C-alpha positions, -999 to +999 in steps of 0.1 A: -585-279+039-589-238+043-566-216+053-567-181+069-542-154+066-538-119+083-513-095+070-501-059+083-478-032+067-476+003+072-448+028+063-418+037+076-406+076+083-384+070+055-407+057+029-401+022+030-429-004+031-427-030+059-450-061+068-458-089+089-480-122+078-493-149+093-507-177+071-524-204+084-547-238+085-582-231+095-613-255+106-582-281+117-575-292+157-543-271+158-554-242+141-541-211+157-570-191+174-575-155+161-569-142+195-534-157+194-529-141+159-537-106+169-522-109+207-486-120+179-501-089+161-502-062+185-465-068+195-454-060+159-428-032+157-404-017+136-369-034+139-338-012+128-305-035+131-278-013+153-250-013+121-277+002+097 
């Protein structure tokens, strides 16, 4: 089985490195479409808990 992966990373204002990754199967009936992965990627935001 083949796979696919997408990773997004950036440096925060205070110098930390944060990332989001997707790993999935490719070439199968239930494959997550690239358009769906891109839509999710477009919603990735930095989150700072209120108690930090």
